[in-house]
PDB file of N, CA, C and O in Angstrom:
ATOM      1  N   MET A   1     -12.017 190.486 167.105  1.00  0.00           N
ATOM      2  CA  MET A   1     -13.451 190.662 167.299  1.00  0.00           C
ATOM      3  C   MET A   1     -14.150 189.401 166.806  1.00  0.00           C
ATOM      4  O   MET A   1     -13.855 188.903 165.719  1.00  0.00           O
ATOM      5  N   VAL A   2     -15.055 188.899 167.591  1.00  0.00           N
ATOM      6  CA  VAL A   2     -15.887 187.763 167.223  1.00  0.00           C
ATOM      7  C   VAL A   2     -17.301 188.292 167.034  1.00  0.00           C
ATOM      8  O   VAL A   2     -17.797 189.049 167.868  1.00  0.00           O
ATOM      9  N   VAL A   3     -17.950 187.904 165.953  1.00  0.00           N
ATOM     10  CA  VAL A   3     -19.331 188.306 165.699  1.00  0.00           C
ATOM     11  C   VAL A   3     -20.155 187.043 165.543  1.00  0.00           C
ATOM     12  O   VAL A   3     -19.858 186.191 164.706  1.00  0.00           O
ATOM     13  N   ALA A   4     -21.199 186.931 166.362  1.00  0.00           N
ATOM     14  CA  ALA A   4     -22.110 185.792 166.277  1.00  0.00           C
ATOM     15  C   ALA A   4     -23.487 186.308 165.894  1.00  0.00           C
ATOM     16  O   ALA A   4     -23.932 187.342 166.392  1.00  0.00           O
ATOM     17  N   ALA A   5     -24.163 185.577 165.000  1.00  0.00           N
ATOM     18  CA  ALA A   5     -25.504 185.990 164.557  1.00  0.00           C
ATOM     19  C   ALA A   5     -26.439 184.792 164.585  1.00  0.00           C
ATOM     20  O   ALA A   5     -26.024 183.654 164.365  1.00  0.00           O
ATOM     21  N   TRP A   6     -27.709 185.067 164.858  1.00  0.00           N
ATOM     22  CA  TRP A   6     -28.741 184.044 164.897  1.00  0.00           C
ATOM     23  C   TRP A   6     -29.906 184.471 164.034  1.00  0.00           C
ATOM     24  O   TRP A   6     -30.263 185.649 164.003  1.00  0.00           O
ATOM     25  N   ASN A   7     -30.497 183.525 163.336  1.00  0.00           N
ATOM     26  CA  ASN A   7     -31.730 183.794 162.598  1.00  0.00           C
ATOM     27  C   ASN A   7     -32.895 183.670 163.561  1.00  0.00           C
ATOM     28  O   ASN A   7     -33.221 182.579 164.029  1.00  0.00           O
ATOM     29  N   VAL A   8     -33.513 184.793 163.847  1.00  0.00           N
ATOM     30  CA  VAL A   8     -34.705 184.856 164.688  1.00  0.00           C
ATOM     31  C   VAL A   8     -35.715 185.654 163.882  1.00  0.00           C
ATOM     32  O   VAL A   8     -35.915 186.842 164.134  1.00  0.00           O
ATOM     33  N   PRO A   9     -36.359 185.000 162.902  1.00  0.00           N
ATOM     34  CA  PRO A   9     -37.236 185.730 161.981  1.00  0.00           C
ATOM     35  C   PRO A   9     -38.204 186.649 162.719  1.00  0.00           C
ATOM     36  O   PRO A   9     -38.799 186.245 163.718  1.00  0.00           O
ATOM     37  N   PRO A  10     -38.365 187.857 162.245  1.00  0.00           N
ATOM     38  CA  PRO A  10     -37.876 188.392 160.983  1.00  0.00           C
ATOM     39  C   PRO A  10     -36.500 189.062 161.104  1.00  0.00           C
ATOM     40  O   PRO A  10     -36.095 189.784 160.193  1.00  0.00           O
ATOM     41  N   GLU A  11     -35.784 188.841 162.195  1.00  0.00           N
ATOM     42  CA  GLU A  11     -34.523 189.530 162.418  1.00  0.00           C
ATOM     43  C   GLU A  11     -33.347 188.557 162.419  1.00  0.00           C
ATOM     44  O   GLU A  11     -33.521 187.338 162.409  1.00  0.00           O
ATOM     45  N   ARG A  12     -32.149 189.131 162.431  1.00  0.00           N
ATOM     46  CA  ARG A  12     -30.910 188.363 162.527  1.00  0.00           C
ATOM     47  C   ARG A  12     -29.950 189.136 163.432  1.00  0.00           C
ATOM     48  O   ARG A  12     -29.025 189.790 162.950  1.00  0.00           O
ATOM     49  N   PRO A  13     -30.174 189.057 164.746  1.00  0.00           N
ATOM     50  CA  PRO A  13     -29.352 189.838 165.668  1.00  0.00           C
ATOM     51  C   PRO A  13     -27.889 189.383 165.660  1.00  0.00           C
ATOM     52  O   PRO A  13     -27.589 188.202 165.484  1.00  0.00           O
ATOM     53  N   GLU A  14     -26.989 190.351 165.856  1.00  0.00           N
ATOM     54  CA  GLU A  14     -25.560 190.081 165.944  1.00  0.00           C
ATOM     55  C   GLU A  14     -25.032 190.532 167.301  1.00  0.00           C
ATOM     56  O   GLU A  14     -25.380 191.605 167.795  1.00  0.00           O
ATOM     57  N   VAL A  15     -24.188 189.697 167.890  1.00  0.00           N
ATOM     58  CA  VAL A  15     -23.500 190.032 169.130  1.00  0.00           C
ATOM     59  C   VAL A  15     -22.022 190.125 168.802  1.00  0.00           C
ATOM     60  O   VAL A  15     -21.458 189.224 168.181  1.00  0.00           O
ATOM     61  N   ARG A  16     -21.395 191.220 169.223  1.00  0.00           N
ATOM     62  CA  ARG A  16     -19.965 191.446 168.963  1.00  0.00           C
ATOM     63  C   ARG A  16     -19.203 191.291 170.275  1.00  0.00           C
ATOM     64  O   ARG A  16     -19.554 191.893 171.290  1.00  0.00           O
ATOM     65  N   ILE A  17     -18.154 190.473 170.233  1.00  0.00           N
ATOM     66  CA  ILE A  17     -17.335 190.220 171.412  1.00  0.00           C
ATOM     67  C   ILE A  17     -15.898 190.618 171.080  1.00  0.00           C
ATOM     68  O   ILE A  17     -15.282 190.056 170.175  1.00  0.00           O
ATOM     69  N   GLU A  18     -15.377 191.583 171.815  1.00  0.00           N
ATOM     70  CA  GLU A  18     -13.998 192.021 171.625  1.00  0.00           C
ATOM     71  C   GLU A  18     -13.114 191.248 172.603  1.00  0.00           C
ATOM     72  O   GLU A  18     -13.367 191.234 173.808  1.00  0.00           O
ATOM     73  N   ILE A  19     -12.079 190.610 172.071  1.00  0.00           N
ATOM     74  CA  ILE A  19     -11.167 189.796 172.870  1.00  0.00           C
ATOM     75  C   ILE A  19      -9.757 190.348 172.703  1.00  0.00           C
ATOM     76  O   ILE A  19      -9.340 190.655 171.587  1.00  0.00           O
ATOM     77  N   ASP A  20      -9.013 190.478 173.814  1.00  0.00           N
ATOM     78  CA  ASP A  20      -7.655 191.023 173.719  1.00  0.00           C
ATOM     79  C   ASP A  20      -6.652 189.926 173.336  1.00  0.00           C
ATOM     80  O   ASP A  20      -7.028 188.767 173.158  1.00  0.00           O
ATOM     81  N   ALA A  21      -5.387 190.300 173.212  1.00  0.00           N
ATOM     82  CA  ALA A  21      -4.345 189.378 172.748  1.00  0.00           C
ATOM     83  C   ALA A  21      -4.137 188.191 173.683  1.00  0.00           C
ATOM     84  O   ALA A  21      -3.650 187.147 173.249  1.00  0.00           O
ATOM     85  N   GLU A  22      -4.498 188.334 174.960  1.00  0.00           N
ATOM     86  CA  GLU A  22      -4.354 187.240 175.922  1.00  0.00           C
ATOM     87  C   GLU A  22      -5.600 186.356 175.994  1.00  0.00           C
ATOM     88  O   GLU A  22      -5.618 185.381 176.745  1.00  0.00           O
ATOM     89  N   GLY A  23      -6.636 186.682 175.229  1.00  0.00           N
ATOM     90  CA  GLY A  23      -7.856 185.884 175.216  1.00  0.00           C
ATOM     91  C   GLY A  23      -8.927 186.341 176.178  1.00  0.00           C
ATOM     92  O   GLY A  23      -9.946 185.667 176.332  1.00  0.00           O
ATOM     93  N   SER A  24      -8.719 187.480 176.836  1.00  0.00           N
ATOM     94  CA  SER A  24      -9.720 188.002 177.773  1.00  0.00           C
ATOM     95  C   SER A  24     -10.793 188.782 177.028  1.00  0.00           C
ATOM     96  O   SER A  24     -10.502 189.493 176.066  1.00  0.00           O
ATOM     97  N   ILE A  25     -12.023 188.644 177.475  1.00  0.00           N
ATOM     98  CA  ILE A  25     -13.125 189.418 176.906  1.00  0.00           C
ATOM     99  C   ILE A  25     -13.013 190.854 177.394  1.00  0.00           C
ATOM    100  O   ILE A  25     -12.921 191.085 178.600  1.00  0.00           O
ATOM    101  N   ARG A  26     -13.017 191.820 176.485  1.00  0.00           N
ATOM    102  CA  ARG A  26     -12.927 193.243 176.820  1.00  0.00           C
ATOM    103  C   ARG A  26     -14.278 193.928 176.723  1.00  0.00           C
ATOM    104  O   ARG A  26     -14.562 194.841 177.498  1.00  0.00           O
ATOM    105  N   SER A  27     -15.134 193.494 175.764  1.00  0.00           N
ATOM    106  CA  SER A  27     -16.461 194.095 175.636  1.00  0.00           C
ATOM    107  C   SER A  27     -17.393 193.144 174.895  1.00  0.00           C
ATOM    108  O   SER A  27     -16.959 192.252 174.166  1.00  0.00           O
ATOM    109  N   VAL A  28     -18.689 193.366 175.105  1.00  0.00           N
ATOM    110  CA  VAL A  28     -19.748 192.629 174.407  1.00  0.00           C
ATOM    111  C   VAL A  28     -20.808 193.658 174.036  1.00  0.00           C
ATOM    112  O   VAL A  28     -21.206 194.471 174.871  1.00  0.00           O
ATOM    113  N   SER A  29     -21.268 193.625 172.784  1.00  0.00           N
ATOM    114  CA  SER A  29     -22.272 194.613 172.377  1.00  0.00           C
ATOM    115  C   SER A  29     -23.223 194.043 171.335  1.00  0.00           C
ATOM    116  O   SER A  29     -22.922 193.060 170.658  1.00  0.00           O
ATOM    117  N   ALA A  30     -24.378 194.686 171.226  1.00  0.00           N
ATOM    118  CA  ALA A  30     -25.403 194.317 170.245  1.00  0.00           C
ATOM    119  C   ALA A  30     -26.347 195.496 170.077  1.00  0.00           C
ATOM    120  O   ALA A  30     -26.414 196.371 170.941  1.00  0.00           O
ATOM    121  N   LEU A  31     -27.074 195.522 168.972  1.00  0.00           N
ATOM    122  CA  LEU A  31     -28.143 196.507 168.802  1.00  0.00           C
ATOM    123  C   LEU A  31     -29.355 196.000 169.564  1.00  0.00           C
ATOM    124  O   LEU A  31     -29.724 194.832 169.440  1.00  0.00           O
ATOM    125  N   ARG A  32     -29.981 196.875 170.355  1.00  0.00           N
ATOM    126  CA  ARG A  32     -31.180 196.505 171.113  1.00  0.00           C
ATOM    127  C   ARG A  32     -32.283 197.494 170.822  1.00  0.00           C
ATOM    128  O   ARG A  32     -32.031 198.676 170.587  1.00  0.00           O
ATOM    129  N   TRP A  33     -33.502 197.005 170.840  1.00  0.00           N
ATOM    130  CA  TRP A  33     -34.670 197.845 170.591  1.00  0.00           C
ATOM    131  C   TRP A  33     -34.896 198.743 171.788  1.00  0.00           C
ATOM    132  O   TRP A  33     -34.878 198.280 172.929  1.00  0.00           O
ATOM    133  N   ARG A  34     -35.111 200.034 171.536  1.00  0.00           N
ATOM    134  CA  ARG A  34     -35.352 200.991 172.620  1.00  0.00           C
ATOM    135  C   ARG A  34     -36.535 201.885 172.277  1.00  0.00           C
ATOM    136  O   ARG A  34     -36.407 203.107 172.190  1.00  0.00           O
ATOM    137  N   GLY A  35     -37.682 201.257 172.084  1.00  0.00           N
ATOM    138  CA  GLY A  35     -38.918 201.997 171.838  1.00  0.00           C
ATOM    139  C   GLY A  35     -38.854 202.894 170.630  1.00  0.00           C
ATOM    140  O   GLY A  35     -38.432 202.471 169.554  1.00  0.00           O
ATOM    141  N   GLU A  36     -39.279 204.155 170.805  1.00  0.00           N
ATOM    142  CA  GLU A  36     -39.354 205.086 169.680  1.00  0.00           C
ATOM    143  C   GLU A  36     -37.983 205.421 169.087  1.00  0.00           C
ATOM    144  O   GLU A  36     -37.907 205.965 167.985  1.00  0.00           O
ATOM    145  N   ARG A  37     -36.913 205.107 169.794  1.00  0.00           N
ATOM    146  CA  ARG A  37     -35.562 205.358 169.262  1.00  0.00           C
ATOM    147  C   ARG A  37     -35.128 204.277 168.275  1.00  0.00           C
ATOM    148  O   ARG A  37     -34.145 204.438 167.551  1.00  0.00           O
ATOM    149  N   GLY A  38     -35.872 203.177 168.258  1.00  0.00           N
ATOM    150  CA  GLY A  38     -35.494 202.067 167.379  1.00  0.00           C
ATOM    151  C   GLY A  38     -34.335 201.281 167.962  1.00  0.00           C
ATOM    152  O   GLY A  38     -34.198 201.172 169.181  1.00  0.00           O
ATOM    153  N   TYR A  39     -33.498 200.733 167.085  1.00  0.00           N
ATOM    154  CA  TYR A  39     -32.346 199.962 167.548  1.00  0.00           C
ATOM    155  C   TYR A  39     -31.211 200.888 167.955  1.00  0.00           C
ATOM    156  O   TYR A  39     -30.849 201.814 167.229  1.00  0.00           O
ATOM    157  N   VAL A  40     -30.660 200.619 169.127  1.00  0.00           N
ATOM    158  CA  VAL A  40     -29.599 201.439 169.707  1.00  0.00           C
ATOM    159  C   VAL A  40     -28.465 200.510 170.125  1.00  0.00           C
ATOM    160  O   VAL A  40     -28.727 199.429 170.652  1.00  0.00           O
ATOM    161  N   PRO A  41     -27.198 200.907 169.901  1.00  0.00           N
ATOM    162  CA  PRO A  41     -26.108 200.057 170.371  1.00  0.00           C
ATOM    163  C   PRO A  41     -26.087 199.999 171.897  1.00  0.00           C
ATOM    164  O   PRO A  41     -26.114 201.030 172.569  1.00  0.00           O
ATOM    165  N   CYS A  42     -26.039 198.795 172.426  1.00  0.00           N
ATOM    166  CA  CYS A  42     -25.983 198.567 173.864  1.00  0.00           C
ATOM    167  C   CYS A  42     -24.830 197.597 174.114  1.00  0.00           C
ATOM    168  O   CYS A  42     -24.642 196.641 173.362  1.00  0.00           O
ATOM    169  N   GLY A  43     -24.074 197.843 175.157  1.00  0.00           N
ATOM    170  CA  GLY A  43     -22.963 196.941 175.392  1.00  0.00           C
ATOM    171  C   GLY A  43     -22.348 197.113 176.753  1.00  0.00           C
ATOM    172  O   GLY A  43     -22.709 198.002 177.525  1.00  0.00           O
ATOM    173  N   CYS A  44     -21.400 196.228 177.026  1.00  0.00           N
ATOM    174  CA  CYS A  44     -20.708 196.301 178.307  1.00  0.00           C
ATOM    175  C   CYS A  44     -19.209 196.282 178.098  1.00  0.00           C
ATOM    176  O   CYS A  44     -18.687 195.656 177.175  1.00  0.00           O
ATOM    177  N   ARG A  45     -18.546 196.981 178.978  1.00  0.00           N
ATOM    178  CA  ARG A  45     -17.093 196.944 179.063  1.00  0.00           C
ATOM    179  C   ARG A  45     -16.743 196.026 180.231  1.00  0.00           C
ATOM    180  O   ARG A  45     -17.288 196.161 181.326  1.00  0.00           O
ATOM    181  N   VAL A  46     -15.836 195.099 179.985  1.00  0.00           N
ATOM    182  CA  VAL A  46     -15.359 194.229 181.054  1.00  0.00           C
ATOM    183  C   VAL A  46     -14.178 194.935 181.699  1.00  0.00           C
ATOM    184  O   VAL A  46     -13.157 195.173 181.054  1.00  0.00           O
ATOM    185  N   LEU A  47     -14.323 195.268 182.977  1.00  0.00           N
ATOM    186  CA  LEU A  47     -13.318 196.048 183.685  1.00  0.00           C
ATOM    187  C   LEU A  47     -12.340 195.185 184.461  1.00  0.00           C
ATOM    188  O   LEU A  47     -11.251 195.642 184.809  1.00  0.00           O
ATOM    189  N   ALA A  48     -12.715 193.936 184.738  1.00  0.00           N
ATOM    190  CA  ALA A  48     -11.831 193.019 185.462  1.00  0.00           C
ATOM    191  C   ALA A  48     -12.310 191.598 185.235  1.00  0.00           C
ATOM    192  O   ALA A  48     -13.469 191.365 184.893  1.00  0.00           O
ATOM    193  N   GLU A  49     -11.410 190.659 185.427  1.00  0.00           N
ATOM    194  CA  GLU A  49     -11.784 189.257 185.416  1.00  0.00           C
ATOM    195  C   GLU A  49     -11.169 188.600 186.641  1.00  0.00           C
ATOM    196  O   GLU A  49     -10.220 189.112 187.234  1.00  0.00           O
ATOM    197  N   ARG A  50     -11.739 187.443 187.009  1.00  0.00           N
ATOM    198  CA  ARG A  50     -11.320 186.786 188.240  1.00  0.00           C
ATOM    199  C   ARG A  50     -11.443 185.280 188.076  1.00  0.00           C
ATOM    200  O   ARG A  50     -12.321 184.781 187.372  1.00  0.00           O
ATOM    201  N   ARG A  51     -10.541 184.570 188.746  1.00  0.00           N
ATOM    202  CA  ARG A  51     -10.571 183.106 188.720  1.00  0.00           C
ATOM    203  C   ARG A  51     -11.447 182.601 189.858  1.00  0.00           C
ATOM    204  O   ARG A  51     -11.307 183.019 191.008  1.00  0.00           O
ATOM    205  N   PHE A  52     -12.352 181.696 189.511  1.00  0.00           N
ATOM    206  CA  PHE A  52     -13.169 180.973 190.473  1.00  0.00           C
ATOM    207  C   PHE A  52     -12.948 179.495 190.194  1.00  0.00           C
ATOM    208  O   PHE A  52     -13.530 178.955 189.253  1.00  0.00           O
ATOM    209  N   GLY A  53     -12.127 178.836 190.985  1.00  0.00           N
ATOM    210  CA  GLY A  53     -11.804 177.431 190.736  1.00  0.00           C
ATOM    211  C   GLY A  53     -11.077 177.285 189.409  1.00  0.00           C
ATOM    212  O   GLY A  53     -10.041 177.914 189.191  1.00  0.00           O
ATOM    213  N   ASP A  54     -11.618 176.459 188.526  1.00  0.00           N
ATOM    214  CA  ASP A  54     -11.006 176.203 187.222  1.00  0.00           C
ATOM    215  C   ASP A  54     -11.350 177.250 186.171  1.00  0.00           C
ATOM    216  O   ASP A  54     -10.819 177.196 185.062  1.00  0.00           O
ATOM    217  N   TYR A  55     -12.221 178.199 186.489  1.00  0.00           N
ATOM    218  CA  TYR A  55     -12.727 179.134 185.487  1.00  0.00           C
ATOM    219  C   TYR A  55     -12.304 180.566 185.758  1.00  0.00           C
ATOM    220  O   TYR A  55     -12.274 181.016 186.903  1.00  0.00           O
ATOM    221  N   VAL A  56     -11.978 181.274 184.686  1.00  0.00           N
ATOM    222  CA  VAL A  56     -11.736 182.715 184.751  1.00  0.00           C
ATOM    223  C   VAL A  56     -12.905 183.378 184.031  1.00  0.00           C
ATOM    224  O   VAL A  56     -13.191 183.067 182.875  1.00  0.00           O
ATOM    225  N   VAL A  57     -13.574 184.289 184.719  1.00  0.00           N
ATOM    226  CA  VAL A  57     -14.765 184.923 184.143  1.00  0.00           C
ATOM    227  C   VAL A  57     -14.677 186.437 184.277  1.00  0.00           C
ATOM    228  O   VAL A  57     -13.987 186.939 185.165  1.00  0.00           O
ATOM    229  N   PRO A  58     -15.372 187.178 183.400  1.00  0.00           N
ATOM    230  CA  PRO A  58     -15.480 188.622 183.617  1.00  0.00           C
ATOM    231  C   PRO A  58     -16.119 188.846 184.985  1.00  0.00           C
ATOM    232  O   PRO A  58     -17.189 188.305 185.262  1.00  0.00           O
ATOM    233  N   SER A  59     -15.480 189.629 185.834  1.00  0.00           N
ATOM    234  CA  SER A  59     -15.976 189.776 187.204  1.00  0.00           C
ATOM    235  C   SER A  59     -16.435 191.189 187.553  1.00  0.00           C
ATOM    236  O   SER A  59     -17.100 191.391 188.569  1.00  0.00           O
ATOM    237  N   ARG A  60     -16.091 192.153 186.729  1.00  0.00           N
ATOM    238  CA  ARG A  60     -16.571 193.521 186.959  1.00  0.00           C
ATOM    239  C   ARG A  60     -16.878 194.124 185.609  1.00  0.00           C
ATOM    240  O   ARG A  60     -16.039 194.105 184.708  1.00  0.00           O
ATOM    241  N   LEU A  61     -18.093 194.665 185.461  1.00  0.00           N
ATOM    242  CA  LEU A  61     -18.488 195.214 184.166  1.00  0.00           C
ATOM    243  C   LEU A  61     -19.409 196.404 184.319  1.00  0.00           C
ATOM    244  O   LEU A  61     -20.035 196.612 185.359  1.00  0.00           O
ATOM    245  N   ALA A  62     -19.472 197.187 183.240  1.00  0.00           N
ATOM    246  CA  ALA A  62     -20.350 198.360 183.169  1.00  0.00           C
ATOM    247  C   ALA A  62     -21.121 198.277 181.858  1.00  0.00           C
ATOM    248  O   ALA A  62     -20.533 198.058 180.799  1.00  0.00           O
ATOM    249  N   VAL A  63     -22.447 198.454 181.930  1.00  0.00           N
ATOM    250  CA  VAL A  63     -23.336 198.317 180.773  1.00  0.00           C
ATOM    251  C   VAL A  63     -24.005 199.649 180.480  1.00  0.00           C
ATOM    252  O   VAL A  63     -24.388 200.370 181.400  1.00  0.00           O
ATOM    253  N   GLY A  64     -24.147 199.980 179.186  1.00  0.00           N
ATOM    254  CA  GLY A  64     -24.813 201.228 178.843  1.00  0.00           C
ATOM    255  C   GLY A  64     -25.339 201.259 177.422  1.00  0.00           C
ATOM    256  O   GLY A  64     -24.910 200.492 176.560  1.00  0.00           O
ATOM    257  N   TRP A  65     -26.288 202.173 177.195  1.00  0.00           N
ATOM    258  CA  TRP A  65     -26.816 202.446 175.860  1.00  0.00           C
ATOM    259  C   TRP A  65     -25.792 203.245 175.077  1.00  0.00           C
ATOM    260  O   TRP A  65     -24.882 203.833 175.662  1.00  0.00           O
ATOM    261  N   TRP A  66     -25.932 203.270 173.774  1.00  0.00           N
ATOM    262  CA  TRP A  66     -25.088 204.021 172.850  1.00  0.00           C
ATOM    263  C   TRP A  66     -23.629 203.575 172.934  1.00  0.00           C
ATOM    264  O   TRP A  66     -22.707 204.381 172.805  1.00  0.00           O
ATOM    265  N   PHE A  67     -23.444 202.269 173.153  1.00  0.00           N
ATOM    266  CA  PHE A  67     -22.099 201.704 173.280  1.00  0.00           C
ATOM    267  C   PHE A  67     -21.270 201.987 172.030  1.00  0.00           C
ATOM    268  O   PHE A  67     -21.763 201.863 170.909  1.00  0.00           O
ATOM    269  N   GLY A  68     -20.012 202.369 172.230  1.00  0.00           N
ATOM    270  CA  GLY A  68     -19.121 202.645 171.115  1.00  0.00           C
ATOM    271  C   GLY A  68     -19.297 204.011 170.486  1.00  0.00           C
ATOM    272  O   GLY A  68     -18.705 204.292 169.443  1.00  0.00           O
ATOM    273  N   THR A  69     -20.103 204.869 171.102  1.00  0.00           N
ATOM    274  CA  THR A  69     -20.321 206.225 170.596  1.00  0.00           C
ATOM    275  C   THR A  69     -19.981 207.225 171.703  1.00  0.00           C
ATOM    276  O   THR A  69     -19.835 206.835 172.861  1.00  0.00           O
ATOM    277  N   PRO A  70     -19.856 208.499 171.362  1.00  0.00           N
ATOM    278  CA  PRO A  70     -19.605 209.515 172.399  1.00  0.00           C
ATOM    279  C   PRO A  70     -20.757 209.636 173.410  1.00  0.00           C
ATOM    280  O   PRO A  70     -20.563 210.171 174.502  1.00  0.00           O
ATOM    281  N   ARG A  71     -21.949 209.143 173.057  1.00  0.00           N
ATOM    282  CA  ARG A  71     -23.107 209.224 173.966  1.00  0.00           C
ATOM    283  C   ARG A  71     -23.112 208.127 175.028  1.00  0.00           C
ATOM    284  O   ARG A  71     -23.937 208.161 175.941  1.00  0.00           O
ATOM    285  N   TYR A  72     -22.203 207.154 174.923  1.00  0.00           N
ATOM    286  CA  TYR A  72     -22.184 206.020 175.857  1.00  0.00           C
ATOM    287  C   TYR A  72     -22.056 206.508 177.298  1.00  0.00           C
ATOM    288  O   TYR A  72     -21.164 207.291 177.624  1.00  0.00           O
ATOM    289  N   ALA A  73     -22.950 206.037 178.144  1.00  0.00           N
ATOM    290  CA  ALA A  73     -22.897 206.321 179.578  1.00  0.00           C
ATOM    291  C   ALA A  73     -23.449 205.095 180.296  1.00  0.00           C
ATOM    292  O   ALA A  73     -24.614 204.750 180.097  1.00  0.00           O
ATOM    293  N   PRO A  74     -22.654 204.430 181.119  1.00  0.00           N
ATOM    294  CA  PRO A  74     -23.147 203.240 181.812  1.00  0.00           C
ATOM    295  C   PRO A  74     -24.342 203.544 182.710  1.00  0.00           C
ATOM    296  O   PRO A  74     -24.379 204.563 183.401  1.00  0.00           O
ATOM    297  N   PHE A  75     -25.321 202.636 182.684  1.00  0.00           N
ATOM    298  CA  PHE A  75     -26.472 202.754 183.586  1.00  0.00           C
ATOM    299  C   PHE A  75     -26.494 201.615 184.596  1.00  0.00           C
ATOM    300  O   PHE A  75     -27.315 201.610 185.514  1.00  0.00           O
ATOM    301  N   PHE A  76     -25.582 200.639 184.428  1.00  0.00           N
ATOM    302  CA  PHE A  76     -25.548 199.477 185.313  1.00  0.00           C
ATOM    303  C   PHE A  76     -24.103 199.038 185.480  1.00  0.00           C
ATOM    304  O   PHE A  76     -23.369 198.920 184.499  1.00  0.00           O
ATOM    305  N   GLU A  77     -23.692 198.795 186.720  1.00  0.00           N
ATOM    306  CA  GLU A  77     -22.374 198.242 187.005  1.00  0.00           C
ATOM    307  C   GLU A  77     -22.547 197.054 187.938  1.00  0.00           C
ATOM    308  O   GLU A  77     -23.424 197.051 188.802  1.00  0.00           O
ATOM    309  N   ALA A  78     -21.698 196.038 187.756  1.00  0.00           N
ATOM    310  CA  ALA A  78     -21.800 194.841 188.578  1.00  0.00           C
ATOM    311  C   ALA A  78     -20.419 194.281 188.861  1.00  0.00           C
ATOM    312  O   ALA A  78     -19.481 194.469 188.086  1.00  0.00           O
ATOM    313  N   GLU A  79     -20.312 193.591 189.988  1.00  0.00           N
ATOM    314  CA  GLU A  79     -19.091 192.871 190.337  1.00  0.00           C
ATOM    315  C   GLU A  79     -19.478 191.490 190.850  1.00  0.00           C
ATOM    316  O   GLU A  79     -20.312 191.363 191.746  1.00  0.00           O
ATOM    317  N   ILE A  80     -18.875 190.472 190.284  1.00  0.00           N
ATOM    318  CA  ILE A  80     -19.106 189.098 190.718  1.00  0.00           C
ATOM    319  C   ILE A  80     -18.101 188.792 191.812  1.00  0.00           C
ATOM    320  O   ILE A  80     -16.892 188.877 191.598  1.00  0.00           O
ATOM    321  N   LEU A  81     -18.606 188.435 192.986  1.00  0.00           N
ATOM    322  CA  LEU A  81     -17.753 188.182 194.139  1.00  0.00           C
ATOM    323  C   LEU A  81     -17.504 186.700 194.378  1.00  0.00           C
ATOM    324  O   LEU A  81     -16.497 186.323 194.977  1.00  0.00           O
ATOM    325  N   SER A  82     -18.428 185.854 193.905  1.00  0.00           N
ATOM    326  CA  SER A  82     -18.226 184.415 194.050  1.00  0.00           C
ATOM    327  C   SER A  82     -18.997 183.706 192.947  1.00  0.00           C
ATOM    328  O   SER A  82     -19.954 184.236 192.383  1.00  0.00           O
ATOM    329  N   ALA A  83     -18.551 182.495 192.662  1.00  0.00           N
ATOM    330  CA  ALA A  83     -19.216 181.674 191.642  1.00  0.00           C
ATOM    331  C   ALA A  83     -18.997 180.203 191.998  1.00  0.00           C
ATOM    332  O   ALA A  83     -17.960 179.841 192.554  1.00  0.00           O
ATOM    333  N   ALA A  84     -19.959 179.378 191.682  1.00  0.00           N
ATOM    334  CA  ALA A  84     -19.858 177.944 191.942  1.00  0.00           C
ATOM    335  C   ALA A  84     -20.416 177.166 190.761  1.00  0.00           C
ATOM    336  O   ALA A  84     -21.299 177.648 190.052  1.00  0.00           O
ATOM    337  N   THR A  85     -19.899 175.969 190.556  1.00  0.00           N
ATOM    338  CA  THR A  85     -20.400 175.114 189.481  1.00  0.00           C
ATOM    339  C   THR A  85     -21.317 174.051 190.023  1.00  0.00           C
ATOM    340  O   THR A  85     -21.835 173.236 189.259  1.00  0.00           O
TER     341      THR A  85
END
């Protein structure tokens, strides 16, 4: 797990990146503000990766609120079909 944090006064947000043994990104998550609910875990699961030229990138993902909890339910899914530099 990689955790990156930035000082953005008055806050210090953290982004968590889960990487598997082969170096592929499996998930990315952070706490996000959700109105009256306050900060809620939000994140994405990387479902596939694909090579585009010299680069391998996450190519299919699902994003949802309450990431990492039993309440997690994706509200957005995407697939990258092409990429160019």
